[in-house]
N, CA, C and O atoms as a Tinker XYZ file with bonds, in Angstrom:
   448  protein
     1  N    171.149000   33.819000  -27.475000    73     2
     2  CA   171.546000   33.124000  -26.268000    64     1     3
     3  C    170.424000   32.159000  -25.872000    63     2     4     5
     4  O    169.255000   32.543000  -25.833000    81     3
     5  N    170.775000   30.941000  -25.586000    73     3     6
     6  CA   169.794000   29.920000  -25.209000    64     5     7
     7  C    169.240000   30.197000  -23.812000    63     6     8     9
     8  O    169.934000   30.710000  -22.934000    81     7
     9  N    167.970000   29.840000  -23.637000    73     7    10
    10  CA   167.347000   30.007000  -22.325000    64     9    11
    11  C    167.993000   29.061000  -21.334000    63    10    12    13
    12  O    168.303000   27.918000  -21.667000    81    11
    13  N    168.191000   29.531000  -20.137000    73    11    14
    14  CA   168.778000   28.697000  -19.094000    64    13    15
    15  C    167.681000   28.032000  -18.290000    63    14    16    17
    16  O    166.627000   28.617000  -18.037000    81    15
    17  N    167.948000   26.793000  -17.892000    73    15    18
    18  CA   167.005000   26.041000  -17.068000    64    17    19
    19  C    167.472000   26.124000  -15.624000    63    18    20    21
    20  O    168.645000   25.897000  -15.330000    81    19
    21  N    166.566000   26.446000  -14.737000    73    19    22
    22  CA   166.913000   26.504000  -13.317000    64    21    23
    23  C    167.261000   25.107000  -12.823000    63    22    24    25
    24  O    166.582000   24.136000  -13.157000    81    23
    25  N    168.308000   25.011000  -12.039000    73    23    26
    26  CA   168.711000   23.721000  -11.481000    64    25    27
    27  C    167.767000   23.318000  -10.359000    63    26    28    29
    28  O    167.344000   22.164000  -10.283000    81    27
    29  N    167.438000   24.254000   -9.496000    73    27    30
    30  CA   166.542000   23.987000   -8.367000    64    29    31
    31  C    165.429000   25.027000   -8.328000    63    30    32    33
    32  O    165.685000   26.229000   -8.401000    81    31
    33  N    164.204000   24.558000   -8.214000    73    31    34
    34  CA   163.045000   25.430000   -8.033000    64    33    35
    35  C    162.366000   25.033000   -6.734000    63    34    36    37
    36  O    162.071000   23.857000   -6.520000    81    35
    37  N    162.117000   25.994000   -5.876000    73    35    38
    38  CA   161.325000   25.748000   -4.679000    64    37    39
    39  C    159.905000   26.213000   -4.954000    63    38    40    41
    40  O    159.697000   27.307000   -5.477000    81    39
    41  N    158.924000   25.383000   -4.603000    73    39    42
    42  CA   157.518000   25.710000   -4.840000    64    41    43
    43  C    156.708000   25.436000   -3.594000    63    42    44    45
    44  O    157.019000   24.543000   -2.806000    81    43
    45  N    155.679000   26.214000   -3.437000    73    43    46
    46  CA   154.679000   25.973000   -2.399000    64    45    47
    47  C    153.336000   25.875000   -3.100000    63    46    48    49
    48  O    152.977000   26.737000   -3.902000    81    47
    49  N    152.599000   24.819000   -2.789000    73    47    50
    50  CA   151.275000   24.618000   -3.371000    64    49    51
    51  C    150.269000   24.588000   -2.226000    63    50    52    53
    52  O    150.450000   23.869000   -1.243000    81    51
    53  N    149.206000   25.381000   -2.367000    73    51    54
    54  CA   148.138000   25.379000   -1.374000    64    53    55
    55  C    146.833000   25.013000   -2.067000    63    54    56    57
    56  O    146.653000   25.265000   -3.258000    81    55
    57  N    145.937000   24.422000   -1.309000    73    55    58
    58  CA   144.674000   23.950000   -1.888000    64    57    59
    59  C    143.634000   23.817000   -0.792000    63    58    60    61
    60  O    143.921000   23.248000    0.261000    81    59
    61  N    142.423000   24.334000   -1.020000    73    59    62
    62  CA   141.291000   23.970000   -0.183000    64    61    63
    63  C    140.948000   22.543000   -0.584000    63    62    64    65
    64  O    140.739000   22.270000   -1.766000    81    63
    65  N    140.886000   21.638000    0.372000    73    63    66
    66  CA   140.693000   20.220000    0.063000    64    65    67
    67  C    139.269000   19.990000   -0.447000    63    66    68    69
    68  O    138.306000   20.305000    0.253000    81    67
    69  N    139.124000   19.445000   -1.658000    73    67    70
    70  CA   137.799000   19.187000   -2.228000    64    69    71
    71  C    137.217000   17.860000   -1.733000    63    70    72    73
    72  O    137.927000   17.035000   -1.158000    81    71
    73  N    135.920000   17.669000   -1.964000    73    71    74
    74  CA   135.265000   16.414000   -1.584000    64    73    75
    75  C    135.691000   15.264000   -2.494000    63    74    76    77
    76  O    135.861000   14.139000   -2.025000    81    75
    77  N    135.865000   15.531000   -3.779000    73    75    78
    78  CA   136.260000   14.476000   -4.710000    64    77    79
    79  C    137.772000   14.532000   -4.930000    63    78    80    81
    80  O    138.383000   15.595000   -4.826000    81    79
    81  N    138.361000   13.388000   -5.232000    73    79    82
    82  CA   139.808000   13.302000   -5.434000    64    81    83
    83  C    140.240000   14.217000   -6.573000    63    82    84    85
    84  O    139.737000   14.120000   -7.693000    81    83
    85  N    141.182000   15.107000   -6.266000    73    83    86
    86  CA   141.651000   16.104000   -7.217000    64    85    87
    87  C    143.174000   16.097000   -7.246000    63    86    88    89
    88  O    143.820000   16.186000   -6.202000    81    87
    89  N    143.745000   15.992000   -8.442000    73    87    90
    90  CA   145.197000   16.066000   -8.582000    64    89    91
    91  C    145.626000   17.508000   -8.371000    63    90    92    93
    92  O    145.106000   18.425000   -9.006000    81    91
    93  N    146.584000   17.694000   -7.468000    73    91    94
    94  CA   147.035000   19.053000   -7.159000    64    93    95
    95  C    148.456000   19.327000   -7.618000    63    94    96    97
    96  O    148.896000   20.476000   -7.640000    81    95
    97  N    149.186000   18.253000   -7.990000    73    95    98
    98  CA   150.567000   18.450000   -8.430000    64    97    99
    99  C    150.980000   17.296000   -9.329000    63    98   100   101
   100  O    150.673000   16.134000   -9.062000    81    99
   101  N    151.685000   17.643000  -10.401000    73    99   102
   102  CA   152.299000   16.657000  -11.284000    64   101   103
   103  C    153.765000   17.040000  -11.435000    63   102   104   105
   104  O    154.080000   18.185000  -11.759000    81   103
   105  N    154.662000   16.085000  -11.201000    73   103   106
   106  CA   156.098000   16.364000  -11.336000    64   105   107
   107  C    156.405000   16.715000  -12.793000    63   106   108   109
   108  O    156.057000   15.957000  -13.699000    81   107
   109  N    157.056000   17.864000  -13.025000    73   107   110
   110  CA   157.283000   18.317000  -14.397000    64   109   111
   111  C    158.352000   17.508000  -15.133000    63   110   112   113
   112  O    159.206000   16.868000  -14.519000    81   111
   113  N    158.279000   17.556000  -16.447000    73   111   114
   114  CA   159.257000   16.885000  -17.302000    64   113   115
   115  C    160.646000   17.461000  -17.045000    63   114   116   117
   116  O    160.833000   18.676000  -16.990000    81   115
   117  N    161.612000   16.562000  -16.890000    73   115   118
   118  CA   162.993000   16.992000  -16.710000    64   117   119
   119  C    163.380000   17.310000  -15.284000    63   118   120   121
   120  O    164.505000   17.741000  -15.031000    81   119
   121  N    162.469000   17.107000  -14.346000    73   119   122
   122  CA   162.746000   17.414000  -12.941000    64   121   123
   123  C    162.370000   16.241000  -12.044000    63   122   124   125
   124  O    161.436000   15.493000  -12.334000    81   123
   125  N    163.104000   16.095000  -10.962000    73   123   126
   126  CA   162.728000   15.216000   -9.866000    64   125   127
   127  C    162.214000   16.138000   -8.773000    63   126   128   129
   128  O    162.859000   17.133000   -8.440000    81   127
   129  N    161.065000   15.814000   -8.219000    73   127   130
   130  CA   160.455000   16.655000   -7.194000    64   129   131
   131  C    160.571000   15.981000   -5.842000    63   130   132   133
   132  O    160.297000   14.789000   -5.701000    81   131
   133  N    160.977000   16.751000   -4.855000    73   131   134
   134  CA   161.084000   16.241000   -3.491000    64   133   135
   135  C    160.092000   17.018000   -2.622000    63   134   136   137
   136  O    160.203000   18.233000   -2.459000    81   135
   137  N    159.125000   16.292000   -2.074000    73   135   138
   138  CA   158.176000   16.913000   -1.155000    64   137   139
   139  C    158.845000   17.017000    0.203000    63   138   140   141
   140  O    159.179000   16.005000    0.818000    81   139
   141  N    159.039000   18.237000    0.666000    73   139   142
   142  CA   159.718000   18.488000    1.928000    64   141   143
   143  C    158.743000   18.551000    3.096000    63   142   144   145
   144  O    159.096000   18.223000    4.229000    81   143
   145  N    157.514000   18.974000    2.811000    73   143   146
   146  CA   156.495000   19.157000    3.839000    64   145   147
   147  C    155.136000   18.962000    3.211000    63   146   148   149
   148  O    154.896000   19.415000    2.092000    81   147
   149  N    154.248000   18.298000    3.915000    73   147   150
   150  CA   152.842000   18.192000    3.505000    64   149   151
   151  C    152.011000   18.236000    4.774000    63   150   152   153
   152  O    152.153000   17.385000    5.651000    81   151
   153  N    151.147000   19.228000    4.866000    73   151   154
   154  CA   150.318000   19.337000    6.061000    64   153   155
   155  C    148.925000   19.805000    5.698000    63   154   156   157
   156  O    148.691000   20.357000    4.623000    81   155
   157  N    148.002000   19.570000    6.626000    73   155   158
   158  CA   146.622000   19.988000    6.437000    64   157   159
   159  C    146.118000   20.597000    7.732000    63   158   160   161
   160  O    146.364000   20.074000    8.819000    81   159
   161  N    145.412000   21.706000    7.602000    73   159   162
   162  CA   144.836000   22.398000    8.743000    64   161   163
   163  C    143.316000   22.342000    8.650000    63   162   164   165
   164  O    142.734000   22.568000    7.589000    81   163
   165  N    142.690000   22.037000    9.777000    73   163   166
   166  CA   141.234000   22.030000    9.882000    64   165   167
   167  C    140.821000   23.314000   10.585000    63   166   168   169
   168  O    141.053000   23.472000   11.783000    81   167
   169  N    140.205000   24.239000    9.837000    73   167   170
   170  CA   139.784000   25.513000   10.420000    64   169   171
   171  C    138.330000   25.451000   10.907000    63   170   172   173
   172  O    137.780000   26.450000   11.370000    81   171
   173  N    137.726000   24.282000   10.798000    73   171   174
   174  CA   136.330000   24.116000   11.188000    64   173   175
   175  C    136.139000   23.851000   12.671000    63   174   176   177
   176  O    137.084000   23.903000   13.457000    81   175
   177  N    134.884000   23.562000   13.038000    73   175   178
   178  CA   134.506000   23.354000   14.432000    64   177   179
   179  C    134.251000   21.893000   14.780000    63   178   180   181
   180  O    133.787000   21.586000   15.878000    81   179
   181  N    134.557000   20.980000   13.836000    73   179   182
   182  CA   134.428000   19.552000   14.130000    64   181   183
   183  C    135.523000   18.798000   13.388000    63   182   184   185
   184  O    136.194000   19.357000   12.519000    81   183
   185  N    135.699000   17.527000   13.734000    73   183   186
   186  CA   136.720000   16.707000   13.103000    64   185   187
   187  C    136.316000   16.358000   11.669000    63   186   188   189
   188  O    135.177000   15.970000   11.406000    81   187
   189  N    137.286000   16.507000   10.735000    73   187   190
   190  CA   137.106000   16.104000    9.344000    64   189   191
   191  C    138.253000   15.179000    8.965000    63   190   192   193
   192  O    139.256000   15.101000    9.675000    81   191
   193  N    138.104000   14.474000    7.837000    73   191   194
   194  CA   139.148000   13.551000    7.394000    64   193   195
   195  C    139.729000   13.986000    6.060000    63   194   196   197
   196  O    139.093000   14.696000    5.282000    81   195
   197  N    140.973000   13.535000    5.814000    73   195   198
   198  CA   141.653000   13.832000    4.554000    64   197   199
   199  C    142.211000   12.545000    3.962000    63   198   200   201
   200  O    142.581000   11.616000    4.681000    81   199
   201  N    142.261000   12.513000    2.628000    73   199   202
   202  CA   142.938000   11.469000    1.871000    64   201   203
   203  C    144.053000   12.147000    1.081000    63   202   204   205
   204  O    143.836000   13.189000    0.461000    81   203
   205  N    145.246000   11.553000    1.105000    73   203   206
   206  CA   146.432000   12.105000    0.450000    64   205   207
   207  C    147.056000   10.948000   -0.325000    63   206   208   209
   208  O    147.487000    9.963000    0.275000    81   207
   209  N    147.107000   11.059000   -1.666000    73   207   210
   210  CA   147.493000    9.940000   -2.523000    64   209   211
   211  C    148.649000   10.281000   -3.453000    63   210   212   213
   212  O    148.831000   11.427000   -3.862000    81   211
   213  N    149.422000    9.249000   -3.773000    73   211   214
   214  CA   150.523000    9.321000   -4.727000    64   213   215
   215  C    150.180000    8.420000   -5.905000    63   214   216   217
   216  O    149.678000    7.312000   -5.711000    81   215
   217  N    150.449000    8.889000   -7.137000    73   215   218
   218  CA   150.110000    8.086000   -8.308000    64   217   219
   219  C    151.260000    8.081000   -9.304000    63   218   220   221
   220  O    151.781000    9.128000   -9.686000    81   219
   221  N    151.644000    6.867000   -9.718000    73   219   222
   222  CA   152.612000    6.692000  -10.804000    64   221   223
   223  C    151.954000    5.800000  -11.838000    63   222   224   225
   224  O    151.591000    4.660000  -11.551000    81   223
   225  N    151.800000    6.333000  -13.054000    73   223   226
   226  CA   151.113000    5.581000  -14.097000    64   225   227
   227  C    149.683000    5.302000  -13.676000    63   226   228   229
   228  O    148.942000    6.227000  -13.343000    81   227
   229  N    149.287000    4.038000  -13.688000    73   227   230
   230  CA   147.925000    3.680000  -13.287000    64   229   231
   231  C    147.856000    3.178000  -11.846000    63   230   232   233
   232  O    146.789000    2.774000  -11.384000    81   231
   233  N    148.986000    3.198000  -11.129000    73   231   234
   234  CA   149.015000    2.717000   -9.754000    64   233   235
   235  C    148.900000    3.876000   -8.777000    63   234   236   237
   236  O    149.751000    4.765000   -8.750000    81   235
   237  N    147.842000    3.860000   -7.975000    73   235   238
   238  CA   147.634000    4.895000   -6.967000    64   237   239
   239  C    147.871000    4.294000   -5.588000    63   238   240   241
   240  O    147.373000    3.213000   -5.274000    81   239
   241  N    148.637000    5.009000   -4.770000    73   239   242
   242  CA   148.973000    4.559000   -3.429000    64   241   243
   243  C    148.498000    5.594000   -2.422000    63   242   244   245
   244  O    148.807000    6.779000   -2.542000    81   243
   245  N    147.746000    5.139000   -1.433000    73   243   246
   246  CA   147.279000    6.028000   -0.381000    64   245   247
   247  C    148.417000    6.290000    0.604000    63   246   248   249
   248  O    148.999000    5.354000    1.150000    81   247
   249  N    148.724000    7.544000    0.822000    73   247   250
   250  CA   149.699000    7.911000    1.850000    64   249   251
   251  C    148.973000    7.982000    3.188000    63   250   252   253
   252  O    149.444000    7.438000    4.187000    81   251
   253  N    147.829000    8.651000    3.202000    73   251   254
   254  CA   146.898000    8.590000    4.339000    64   253   255
   255  C    145.494000    8.450000    3.766000    63   254   256   257
   256  O    145.181000    9.009000    2.715000    81   255
   257  N    144.651000    7.694000    4.471000    73   255   258
   258  CA   143.279000    7.477000    4.017000    64   257   259
   259  C    142.328000    7.707000    5.187000    63   258   260   261
   260  O    142.470000    7.101000    6.249000    81   259
   261  N    141.355000    8.594000    4.973000    73   259   262
   262  CA   140.378000    8.945000    6.008000    64   261   263
   263  C    141.063000    9.311000    7.321000    63   262   264   265
   264  O    140.646000    8.879000    8.396000    81   263
   265  N    142.118000   10.111000    7.216000    73   263   266
   266  CA   142.889000   10.523000    8.382000    64   265   267
   267  C    142.153000   11.655000    9.103000    63   266   268   269
   268  O    141.902000   12.703000    8.507000    81   267
   269  N    141.803000   11.454000   10.383000    73   267   270
   270  CA   141.036000   12.477000   11.097000    64   269   271
   271  C    141.899000   13.658000   11.535000    63   270   272   273
   272  O    143.010000   13.493000   12.038000    81   271
   273  N    141.352000   14.850000   11.325000    73   271   274
   274  CA   142.012000   16.081000   11.781000    64   273   275
   275  C    141.037000   16.788000   12.711000    63   274   276   277
   276  O    139.986000   17.250000   12.266000    81   275
   277  N    141.370000   16.880000   14.004000    73   275   278
   278  CA   140.475000   17.539000   14.954000    64   277   279
   279  C    140.251000   19.016000   14.616000    63   278   280   281
   280  O    141.080000   19.640000   13.953000    81   279
   281  N    139.150000   19.555000   15.067000    73   279   282
   282  CA   138.825000   20.970000   14.860000    64   281   283
   283  C    139.964000   21.848000   15.354000    63   282   284   285
   284  O    140.501000   21.642000   16.443000    81   283
   285  N    140.324000   22.829000   14.536000    73   283   286
   286  CA   141.343000   23.795000   14.920000    64   285   287
   287  C    142.753000   23.239000   14.995000    63   286   288   289
   288  O    143.621000   23.864000   15.605000    81   287
   289  N    143.007000   22.089000   14.395000    73   287   290
   290  CA   144.315000   21.450000   14.496000    64   289   291
   291  C    144.980000   21.341000   13.120000    63   290   292   293
   292  O    144.318000   21.454000   12.088000    81   291
   293  N    146.287000   21.121000   13.122000    73   291   294
   294  CA   147.072000   20.898000   11.914000    64   293   295
   295  C    147.809000   19.583000   12.060000    63   294   296   297
   296  O    148.330000   19.276000   13.132000    81   295
   297  N    147.857000   18.795000   10.974000    73   295   298
   298  CA   148.588000   17.530000   11.005000    64   297   299
   299  C    149.654000   17.512000    9.916000    63   298   300   301
   300  O    149.482000   18.077000    8.837000    81   299
   301  N    150.759000   16.844000   10.234000    73   299   302
   302  CA   151.815000   16.604000    9.268000    64   301   303
   303  C    151.493000   15.296000    8.573000    63   302   304   305
   304  O    151.470000   14.248000    9.218000    81   303
   305  N    151.248000   15.333000    7.286000    73   303   306
   306  CA   150.850000   14.143000    6.538000    64   305   307
   307  C    152.029000   13.360000    5.989000    63   306   308   309
   308  O    151.852000   12.250000    5.487000    81   307
   309  N    153.214000   13.912000    6.076000    73   307   310
   310  CA   154.391000   13.297000    5.487000    64   309   311
   311  C    155.557000   13.415000    6.467000    63   310   312   313
   312  O    156.241000   14.439000    6.485000    81   311
   313  N    155.794000   12.387000    7.281000    73   311   314
   314  CA   156.846000   12.486000    8.293000    64   313   315
   315  C    158.265000   12.466000    7.724000    63   314   316   317
   316  O    159.216000   12.801000    8.430000    81   315
   317  N    158.417000   12.078000    6.455000    73   315   318
   318  CA   159.725000   12.082000    5.795000    64   317   319
   319  C    159.612000   12.770000    4.459000    63   318   320   321
   320  O    158.648000   13.494000    4.211000    81   319
   321  N    160.584000   12.555000    3.593000    73   319   322
   322  CA   160.556000   13.128000    2.252000    64   321   323
   323  C    159.849000   12.167000    1.294000    63   322   324   325
   324  O    159.824000   10.958000    1.525000    81   323
   325  N    159.280000   12.707000    0.226000    73   323   326
   326  CA   158.652000   11.913000   -0.817000    64   325   327
   327  C    159.220000   12.379000   -2.151000    63   326   328   329
   328  O    159.144000   13.564000   -2.476000    81   327
   329  N    159.793000   11.454000   -2.933000    73   327   330
   330  CA   160.408000   11.779000   -4.211000    64   329   331
   331  C    159.451000   11.411000   -5.335000    63   330   332   333
   332  O    158.940000   10.292000   -5.388000    81   331
   333  N    159.213000   12.363000   -6.234000    73   331   334
   334  CA   158.374000   12.140000   -7.409000    64   333   335
   335  C    159.224000   12.281000   -8.657000    63   334   336   337
   336  O    160.011000   13.218000   -8.783000    81   335
   337  N    159.059000   11.341000   -9.578000    73   335   338
   338  CA   159.716000   11.417000  -10.869000    64   337   339
   339  C    158.765000   12.048000  -11.878000    63   338   340   341
   340  O    157.573000   12.187000  -11.604000    81   339
   341  N    159.279000   12.426000  -13.031000    73   339   342
   342  CA   158.475000   13.064000  -14.065000    64   341   343
   343  C    157.152000   12.333000  -14.268000    63   342   344   345
   344  O    157.129000   11.120000  -14.474000    81   343
   345  N    156.055000   13.079000  -14.209000    73   343   346
   346  CA   154.722000   12.530000  -14.449000    64   345   347
   347  C    154.020000   11.968000  -13.226000    63   346   348   349
   348  O    152.813000   11.731000  -13.275000    81   347
   349  N    154.744000   11.744000  -12.118000    73   347   350
   350  CA   154.085000   11.284000  -10.893000    64   349   351
   351  C    153.142000   12.371000  -10.403000    63   350   352   353
   352  O    153.394000   13.558000  -10.610000    81   351
   353  N    152.046000   11.963000   -9.747000    73   351   354
   354  CA   151.005000   12.906000   -9.333000    64   353   355
   355  C    150.669000   12.767000   -7.855000    63   354   356   357
   356  O    150.834000   11.705000   -7.255000    81   355
   357  N    150.194000   13.869000   -7.288000    73   355   358
   358  CA   149.683000   13.896000   -5.919000    64   357   359
   359  C    148.244000   14.380000   -5.977000    63   358   360   361
   360  O    147.924000   15.324000   -6.699000    81   359
   361  N    147.376000   13.722000   -5.207000    73   359   362
   362  CA   145.973000   14.146000   -5.158000    64   361   363
   363  C    145.494000   14.164000   -3.707000    63   362   364   365
   364  O    146.063000   13.506000   -2.837000    81   363
   365  N    144.438000   14.933000   -3.475000    73   363   366
   366  CA   143.829000   15.028000   -2.146000    64   365   367
   367  C    142.311000   15.017000   -2.278000    63   366   368   369
   368  O    141.756000   15.345000   -3.327000    81   367
   369  N    141.660000   14.633000   -1.194000    73   367   370
   370  CA   140.213000   14.776000   -1.045000    64   369   371
   371  C    139.935000   14.764000    0.456000    63   370   372   373
   372  O    140.774000   14.341000    1.251000    81   371
   373  N    138.755000   15.229000    0.826000    73   371   374
   374  CA   138.425000   15.273000    2.247000    64   373   375
   375  C    136.934000   15.179000    2.487000    63   374   376   377
   376  O    136.133000   15.112000    1.554000    81   375
   377  N    136.584000   15.174000    3.752000    73   375   378
   378  CA   135.181000   15.027000    4.134000    64   377   379
   379  C    134.459000   16.365000    4.255000    63   378   380   381
   380  O    133.274000   16.400000    4.587000    81   379
   381  N    135.169000   17.476000    3.984000    73   379   382
   382  CA   134.561000   18.798000    4.029000    64   381   383
   383  C    135.233000   19.654000    2.976000    63   382   384   385
   384  O    136.460000   19.651000    2.870000    81   383
   385  N    134.454000   20.387000    2.195000    73   383   386
   386  CA   135.009000   21.151000    1.073000    64   385   387
   387  C    135.308000   22.606000    1.402000    63   386   388   389
   388  O    135.590000   23.389000    0.495000    81   387
   389  N    135.257000   22.987000    2.664000    73   387   390
   390  CA   135.511000   24.382000    2.998000    64   389   391
   391  C    136.503000   24.569000    4.136000    63   390   392   393
   392  O    137.131000   25.624000    4.225000    81   391
   393  N    136.663000   23.594000    4.997000    73   391   394
   394  CA   137.423000   23.793000    6.227000    64   393   395
   395  C    138.776000   23.093000    6.298000    63   394   396   397
   396  O    139.465000   23.198000    7.312000    81   395
   397  N    139.167000   22.388000    5.253000    73   395   398
   398  CA   140.468000   21.720000    5.246000    64   397   399
   399  C    141.393000   22.440000    4.264000    63   398   400   401
   400  O    141.085000   22.557000    3.078000    81   399
   401  N    142.524000   22.917000    4.769000    73   399   402
   402  CA   143.493000   23.636000    3.946000    64   401   403
   403  C    144.783000   22.826000    3.883000    63   402   404   405
   404  O    145.387000   22.507000    4.906000    81   403
   405  N    145.193000   22.500000    2.648000    73   403   406
   406  CA   146.346000   21.647000    2.389000    64   405   407
   407  C    147.514000   22.506000    1.915000    63   406   408   409
   408  O    147.324000   23.458000    1.157000    81   407
   409  N    148.725000   22.167000    2.363000    73   407   410
   410  CA   149.921000   22.920000    2.009000    64   409   411
   411  C    151.086000   21.955000    1.800000    63   410   412   413
   412  O    151.312000   21.067000    2.622000    81   411
   413  N    151.828000   22.127000    0.699000    73   411   414
   414  CA   153.049000   21.354000    0.480000    64   413   415
   415  C    154.188000   22.279000    0.061000    63   414   416   417
   416  O    153.979000   23.288000   -0.611000    81   415
   417  N    155.401000   21.906000    0.478000    73   415   418
   418  CA   156.620000   22.573000    0.033000    64   417   419
   419  C    157.395000   21.569000   -0.803000    63   418   420   421
   420  O    157.582000   20.422000   -0.396000    81   419
   421  N    157.846000   22.008000   -1.978000    73   419   422
   422  CA   158.447000   21.106000   -2.951000    64   421   423
   423  C    159.769000   21.690000   -3.444000    63   422   424   425
   424  O    159.890000   22.893000   -3.677000    81   423
   425  N    160.757000   20.804000   -3.598000    73   423   426
   426  CA   162.006000   21.160000   -4.262000    64   425   427
   427  C    162.042000   20.405000   -5.585000    63   426   428   429
   428  O    162.052000   19.174000   -5.598000    81   427
   429  N    162.061000   21.133000   -6.691000    73   427   430
   430  CA   162.179000   20.525000   -8.019000    64   429   431
   431  C    163.628000   20.680000   -8.464000    63   430   432   433
   432  O    164.148000   21.793000   -8.541000    81   431
   433  N    164.280000   19.540000   -8.760000    73   431   434
   434  CA   165.683000   19.526000   -9.152000    64   433   435
   435  C    165.809000   19.049000  -10.597000    63   434   436   437
   436  O    165.265000   18.006000  -10.962000    81   435
   437  N    166.523000   19.811000  -11.409000    73   435   438
   438  CA   166.678000   19.496000  -12.819000    64   437   439
   439  C    167.413000   18.178000  -13.017000    63   438   440   441
   440  O    168.375000   17.881000  -12.308000    81   439
   441  N    166.953000   17.383000  -13.991000    73   439   442
   442  CA   167.618000   16.136000  -14.353000    64   441   443
   443  C    168.584000   16.331000  -15.516000    63   442   444   445
   444  O    169.193000   15.362000  -15.971000    81   443
   445  N    168.741000   17.563000  -16.011000    73   443   446
   446  CA   169.602000   17.832000  -17.175000    64   445   447
   447  C    171.013000   18.141000  -16.746000    63   446   448
   448  O    171.874000   18.393000  -17.589000    81   447
């Protein structure tokens, strides 16, 4: 019996935001990914900034750049949906490597 491919996969990705730009998600082959939620929480005692980027091929687009997040606050980085095709990437970086926590909810839908 052939293996079955899931039509829809829901995923949650969490990441402590690093100082240098780090790819945290790549849309898998055969799926279209829809980012339903992207947020960042600052658990520190001062304001820090976050960068949230989308990349297709060699073109990188900043969704937010040096976006300030006050101490003890959470921000929604994506007010709408973001669609990624196979191979598209998401990356993050921030001004503090311990106090920024990034979270995304993703729906991966099969293209088969």
